[in-house]
LOTOR-621235 format. One record per residue: x, y, z of N, C-alpha, C, O in turn. Coordinates in pm, whole numbers, plus 32768, in hexadecimal, padded with zeros to 4 digits. Example, Ala and Ser with C-alpha at 12.3 -4.5 7.8 and 13.67 -1.06 7.14 Angstrom:
residues 2
(rec (8527, 7DC7, 830C), (84CE, 7E3E, 830C), (8528, 7EB6, 830C), (8590, 7EB4, 834E))
(rec (8505, 7F1F, 82C4), (8557, 7F96, 82CA), (850A, 8003, 8313), (853D, 8072, 8324))
This chain:
residues 81
(rec (465B, 8AA6, D01C), (46CE, 8A8B, D071), (4717, 8ADC, D0DE), (4748, 8AAF, D146))
(rec (4716, 8B46, D0BC), (4741, 8BB2, D112), (46CC, 8BCA, D16E), (46E9, 8BEA, D1E1))
(rec (4672, 8BC2, D159), (4613, 8BC4, D1BD), (45ED, 8B70, D22B), (45B5, 8B8F, D295))
(rec (4628, 8ACD, D1EF), (4639, 8A5A, D250), (46AF, 8A89, D2A9), (468C, 8A94, D31F))
(rec (4727, 8AA4, D295), (4791, 8AD6, D2D7), (478F, 8B40, D34F), (47C7, 8B41, D3BD))
(rec (4720, 8BB3, D2FC), (46E2, 8BF9, D363), (46BF, 8BE7, D3E3), (46F2, 8C00, D451))
(rec (4630, 8BA1, D3AB), (4600, 8B6D, D415), (464E, 8B08, D481), (4620, 8AF6, D4F2))
(rec (46AE, 8AD5, D45D), (46F3, 8A5C, D4AB), (4743, 8ADB, D4FF), (474A, 8AD0, D57A))
(rec (4771, 8B37, D4CE), (47D3, 8B6D, D523), (477B, 8BD2, D578), (47A2, 8BE0, D5EC))
(rec (4713, 8C17, D555), (46C8, 8C3A, D5C2), (4674, 8BE4, D649), (464C, 8C0D, D6B6))
(rec (4670, 8B60, D609), (463D, 8AFC, D68B), (46CB, 8ADA, D6B2), (46C1, 8AD0, D72C))
(rec (4729, 8AC8, D69B), (47AC, 8AE0, D6FE), (47DE, 8B1E, D745), (4823, 8AFC, D7A6))
(rec (47B9, 8BA7, D713), (47BD, 8C50, D765), (476B, 8C42, D7BA), (4784, 8C52, D831))
(rec (46FC, 8C23, D78C), (4698, 8C13, D81A), (468E, 8BA1, D878), (463D, 8B8C, D8D3))
(rec (46E9, 8B63, D852), (46E2, 8AD5, D8B1), (475B, 8B00, D90D), (4761, 8ADD, D983))
(rec (47BA, 8B4C, D8D1), (4828, 8B79, D929), (480A, 8BE4, D998), (4840, 8BDD, DA06))
(rec (47CC, 8C28, D981), (4770, 8CAD, D9BB), (471B, 8C7E, DA25), (4711, 8CAE, DA96))
(rec (46E9, 8C2E, D9FD), (4678, 8BEB, DA6B), (46D2, 8B94, DAB7), (46AB, 8B9D, DB2B))
(rec (4730, 8B49, DAB2), (4781, 8B05, DAF4), (47CD, 8B52, DB60), (47D7, 8B21, DBD0))
(rec (4801, 8BC8, DB41), (484A, 8C38, DB83), (47D8, 8C58, DBF0), (47EC, 8C48, DC68))
(rec (475D, 8C86, DBBB), (4719, 8CC4, DC20), (46E8, 8C61, DC84), (46C7, 8C85, DCF5))
(rec (46E1, 8BE6, DC5D), (46B3, 8B9A, DCCB), (471C, 8B4C, DD16), (46F6, 8AFA, DD6B))
(rec (47A3, 8B5E, DCFC), (481C, 8B52, DD54), (4818, 8BDE, DDAE), (480A, 8BCE, DE28))
(rec (4823, 8C65, DD7C), (47F3, 8CCF, DDF2), (47AB, 8CBA, DE41), (47CF, 8CC7, DEB6))
(rec (4736, 8C94, DE25), (46C6, 8C84, DE7F), (46F0, 8C2F, DF05), (46E1, 8C49, DF7C))
(rec (4730, 8BB8, DEBE), (4740, 8B46, DF14), (47A1, 8B68, DF8E), (4795, 8B46, E004))
(rec (4800, 8BB0, DF52), (4884, 8BE9, DFB5), (485C, 8C3D, E00B), (487E, 8C2D, E080))
(rec (4806, 8CB4, DFE3), (479B, 8D17, E02A), (4759, 8CA8, E091), (476B, 8CBA, E10A))
(rec (4726, 8C5C, E074), (46C1, 8C05, E0F0), (4737, 8B95, E12E), (470C, 8B54, E18D))
(rec (47AF, 8B7C, E10C), (4828, 8B37, E15E), (4846, 8BA3, E1C1), (482D, 8B95, E239))
(rec (4882, 8C1E, E188), (48B9, 8C9C, E1E2), (4853, 8CA4, E23C), (487B, 8CA8, E2B0))
(rec (47D3, 8CA6, E22E), (476D, 8CBE, E2C6), (4768, 8C43, E2FE), (474C, 8C3D, E376))
(rec (477A, 8BE9, E2C7), (4783, 8B87, E334), (47EE, 8B69, E380), (47E9, 8B12, E3D7))
(rec (4862, 8BB6, E362), (48DF, 8BB9, E37F), (48EA, 8C35, E3D9), (4954, 8C45, E416))
(rec (487D, 8C97, E3E8), (489D, 8D23, E42B), (490D, 8D64, E412), (4964, 8D80, E465))
(rec (490B, 8D89, E365), (495A, 8DD5, E336), (48E6, 8E2D, E2C2), (4875, 8E0C, E29F))
(rec (492D, 8E95, E2A3), (4901, 8EEF, E265), (48C7, 8ECE, E1CD), (4913, 8EBE, E16E))
(rec (4828, 8EC5, E1C1), (4807, 8E8A, E136), (483D, 8ED0, E0C0), (486A, 8E8E, E062))
(rec (483B, 8F5E, E0BF), (485D, 8FA5, E07A), (48FF, 8F9C, E034), (491D, 8F93, DFBD))
(rec (493A, 8FA0, E083), (49CF, 8FA1, E093), (49F5, 8F23, E034), (4A2E, 8F37, DFC8))
(rec (49D3, 8EA0, E061), (49D6, 8E2B, E031), (4997, 8E26, DF9C), (49D4, 8DF5, DF3C))
(rec (4926, 8E57, DF95), (48E7, 8E55, DF15), (4931, 8EC6, DEAD), (492A, 8EB4, DE34))
(rec (4968, 8F1E, DED9), (49AC, 8F65, DE70), (4A2D, 8F17, DE5E), (4A5E, 8F0E, DDED))
(rec (4A5E, 8EE8, DEB5), (4ADB, 8EC7, DE90), (4AEB, 8E49, DE38), (4B4E, 8E38, DDF2))
(rec (4A71, 8DE0, DE41), (4A5C, 8D7F, DDE7), (4A3A, 8DB2, DD63), (4A72, 8D7D, DD03))
(rec (49F2, 8E02, DD51), (49B0, 8E62, DCED), (4A20, 8E83, DC86), (4A40, 8E42, DC22))
(rec (4A56, 8EF9, DCB6), (4AC2, 8F34, DC84), (4B71, 8EDD, DC51), (4BCA, 8EFF, DC02))
(rec (4B5F, 8E68, DCAB), (4BF2, 8E50, DC94), (4BD3, 8DAB, DC5C), (4C31, 8D5B, DC5E))
(rec (4B7C, 8D8F, DC3C), (4B43, 8D0B, DC20), (4B9D, 8CDF, DBB8), (4BC8, 8D34, DB6A))
(rec (4BBF, 8C66, DBAB), (4BA7, 8BFC, DC17), (4BFA, 8BF4, DC94), (4BF0, 8BA5, DCF2))
(rec (4C59, 8C63, DC81), (4CE7, 8C58, DCE0), (4C9B, 8C89, DD83), (4CD4, 8C6F, DDED))
(rec (4C3C, 8CBC, DD7E), (4BF3, 8CFC, DDE9), (4BAA, 8C9E, DE40), (4B9A, 8CA6, DEBA))
(rec (4B71, 8C22, DDCD), (4B26, 8BDD, DE08), (4B7E, 8B61, DE5B), (4B60, 8B2D, DEC6))
(rec (4BE8, 8B47, DE0D), (4C4E, 8AE0, DE3C), (4C79, 8B04, DEC4), (4C78, 8AB1, DF1F))
(rec (4CA4, 8B8D, DED9), (4CCC, 8BB6, DF39), (4C5E, 8BC4, DFB0), (4C87, 8BA8, E021))
(rec (4BF6, 8BE2, DFA6), (4B97, 8BC7, DFF1), (4B7E, 8B23, E02C), (4B56, 8B11, E09F))
(rec (4B93, 8ACD, DFE4), (4B76, 8A5D, E00D), (4BF3, 8A1B, E050), (4BED, 89B4, E094))
(rec (4C4A, 8A4F, E03D), (4CE5, 8A37, E05C), (4D07, 8A6E, E0FB), (4D5D, 8A3D, E145))
(rec (4CB0, 8ADF, E118), (4CE4, 8B39, E16D), (4C61, 8B63, E1B6), (4C5D, 8BC8, E1FC))
(rec (4C00, 8B17, E1A5), (4B66, 8B2D, E1F5), (4B71, 8B08, E2A1), (4B87, 8A90, E2B1))
(rec (4B6A, 8B3E, E2FD), (4B56, 8B20, E377), (4AEA, 8A94, E389), (4AA8, 8A6D, E329))
(rec (4AE3, 8A59, E402), (4AC8, 8A01, E445), (4A20, 8A3E, E45C), (4A18, 8AAC, E494))
(rec (49A5, 89FE, E436), (4952, 8A10, E46D), (496B, 8A28, E504), (49D1, 89FB, E537))
(rec (490E, 8A6E, E54E), (48FA, 8A8F, E5FD), (48F6, 8A23, E63B), (493B, 8A0D, E69F))
(rec (488E, 89BA, E5FC), (4862, 8926, E645), (48EB, 88DD, E64B), (491F, 88B1, E6B1))
(rec (4926, 88D8, E5BF), (49B9, 8885, E5BA), (4A02, 88A1, E5F8), (4A53, 8847, E60E))
(rec (4A1E, 8925, E63E), (4AAF, 8946, E6A3), (4A8F, 88FD, E71C), (4AF4, 8904, E762))
(rec (4A33, 88B8, E75B), (4A24, 8876, E7C0), (4A80, 8807, E7BD), (4AA5, 87F4, E749))
(rec (4AB2, 87B8, E80D), (4AFE, 874F, E7FF), (4A9A, 86DD, E7DD), (4A3E, 86C5, E82C))
(rec (4AAA, 868F, E75F), (4A48, 8615, E751), (4A4C, 85AB, E792), (4AB4, 8574, E7B5))
(rec (49BF, 857A, E7AE), (49B7, 8508, E812), (49D1, 846B, E7DC), (498F, 8453, E776))
(rec (4A09, 8420, E7FC), (4A33, 83B3, E79E), (49BA, 8358, E7DD), (498E, 8361, E850))
(rec (498A, 82F3, E76A), (4931, 828A, E7A7), (4985, 8230, E81E), (49F4, 8200, E836))
(rec (48DA, 8244, E864), (4917, 81C8, E8CC), (4864, 816D, E8D2), (47ED, 818B, E8DB))
(rec (48BB, 80F8, E8C6), (4804, 80A1, E8B8), (47EA, 80C0, E965), (476F, 80BC, E968))
(rec (4808, 80D4, E9C9), (47CC, 80D8, EA3A), (476B, 812B, EA32), (470B, 8121, EA7E))
(rec (4776, 818B, E9D2), (470B, 81F8, E9D7), (467E, 81D1, E9A7), (4616, 8212, E9B3))
(rec (4692, 8160, E972), (4616, 813D, E915), (45E2, 80BE, E937), (4588, 8086, E8F9))
(rec (462A, 8084, E9B3), (45CB, 7FF6, E9EB), (4566, 800A, EA45), (456C, 8055, EAA7))
(rec (44F8, 7FBA, EA1B), (44AF, 7FB4, EA72), (449B, 7F5C, EADE), (4494, 7EE1, EADB))
(rec (4492, 7FA9, EB3F), (449C, 7F50, EBF5), (440D, 7F12, EC10), (43F7, 7ED5, EC79))
Protein backbone atom coordinates (compact mmCIF):
# COMPACT_ATOMS: atom_id res chain seq x y z
CA UNK A 1 0.00 0.00 0.00
CA UNK A 2 2.88 2.34 0.74
CA UNK A 3 4.23 1.86 -2.79
CA UNK A 4 0.89 2.94 -4.24
CA UNK A 5 0.87 6.14 -2.21
CA UNK A 6 4.48 6.82 -3.23
CA UNK A 7 3.59 6.32 -6.90
CA UNK A 8 0.57 8.62 -6.64
CA UNK A 9 2.64 11.29 -4.87
CA UNK A 10 5.36 11.03 -7.50
CA UNK A 11 2.84 11.31 -10.33
CA UNK A 12 1.20 14.35 -8.72
CA UNK A 13 4.56 16.06 -8.19
CA UNK A 14 5.57 15.31 -11.76
CA UNK A 15 2.28 16.77 -13.03
CA UNK A 16 2.75 19.98 -11.02
CA UNK A 17 6.33 20.41 -12.22
CA UNK A 18 5.30 19.81 -15.83
CA UNK A 19 2.45 22.32 -15.51
CA UNK A 20 4.81 24.96 -14.10
CA UNK A 21 7.34 24.39 -16.88
CA UNK A 22 4.63 24.69 -19.55
CA UNK A 23 3.27 27.88 -17.97
CA UNK A 24 6.75 29.41 -17.84
CA UNK A 25 7.30 28.55 -21.52
CA UNK A 26 3.93 30.04 -22.45
CA UNK A 27 4.59 33.24 -20.49
CA UNK A 28 7.99 33.60 -22.20
CA UNK A 29 6.40 33.22 -25.63
CA UNK A 30 3.67 35.70 -24.65
CA UNK A 31 6.27 38.20 -23.41
CA UNK A 32 8.18 37.90 -26.70
CA UNK A 33 4.95 38.51 -28.62
CA UNK A 34 4.32 41.63 -26.57
CA UNK A 35 7.89 42.96 -26.86
CA UNK A 36 8.97 42.39 -23.26
CA UNK A 37 11.98 40.60 -21.78
CA UNK A 38 11.38 36.86 -21.94
CA UNK A 39 14.02 36.16 -19.30
CA UNK A 40 12.58 38.61 -16.79
CA UNK A 41 9.00 37.41 -17.24
CA UNK A 42 10.09 33.76 -17.05
CA UNK A 43 12.02 34.30 -13.84
CA UNK A 44 9.16 36.19 -12.22
CA UNK A 45 6.64 33.53 -13.19
CA UNK A 46 8.94 30.70 -12.05
CA UNK A 47 10.13 32.07 -8.72
CA UNK A 48 6.92 33.81 -7.68
CA UNK A 49 4.57 31.06 -8.87
CA UNK A 50 1.52 31.33 -8.82
CA UNK A 51 1.50 35.05 -7.92
CA UNK A 52 3.98 35.91 -10.67
CA UNK A 53 1.77 34.28 -13.29
CA UNK A 54 -1.30 36.09 -11.99
CA UNK A 55 0.58 39.40 -12.03
CA UNK A 56 1.72 38.79 -15.63
CA UNK A 57 -1.82 37.97 -16.72
CA UNK A 58 -3.21 41.10 -15.06
CA UNK A 59 -0.53 43.63 -16.02
CA UNK A 60 0.81 42.43 -19.36
CA UNK A 61 0.82 45.06 -22.11
CA UNK A 62 -1.25 44.89 -25.25
CA UNK A 63 0.36 43.29 -28.30
CA UNK A 64 1.85 45.80 -30.75
CA UNK A 65 -0.86 45.26 -33.40
CA UNK A 66 -3.64 45.75 -30.85
CA UNK A 67 -2.33 49.25 -30.03
CA UNK A 68 -3.79 50.62 -33.25
CA UNK A 69 -7.41 51.69 -33.16
CA UNK A 70 -9.72 48.81 -33.85
CA UNK A 71 -11.81 49.05 -36.97
CA UNK A 72 -15.47 48.39 -36.70
CA UNK A 73 -17.29 46.14 -39.11
CA UNK A 74 -18.78 48.04 -42.02
CA UNK A 75 -21.00 46.21 -44.48
CA UNK A 76 -20.00 48.62 -47.28
CA UNK A 77 -16.47 47.18 -47.20
CA UNK A 78 -17.77 43.74 -48.17
CA UNK A 79 -20.47 44.52 -50.73
CA UNK A 80 -19.94 43.34 -54.27
CA UNK A 81 -20.53 46.07 -56.83
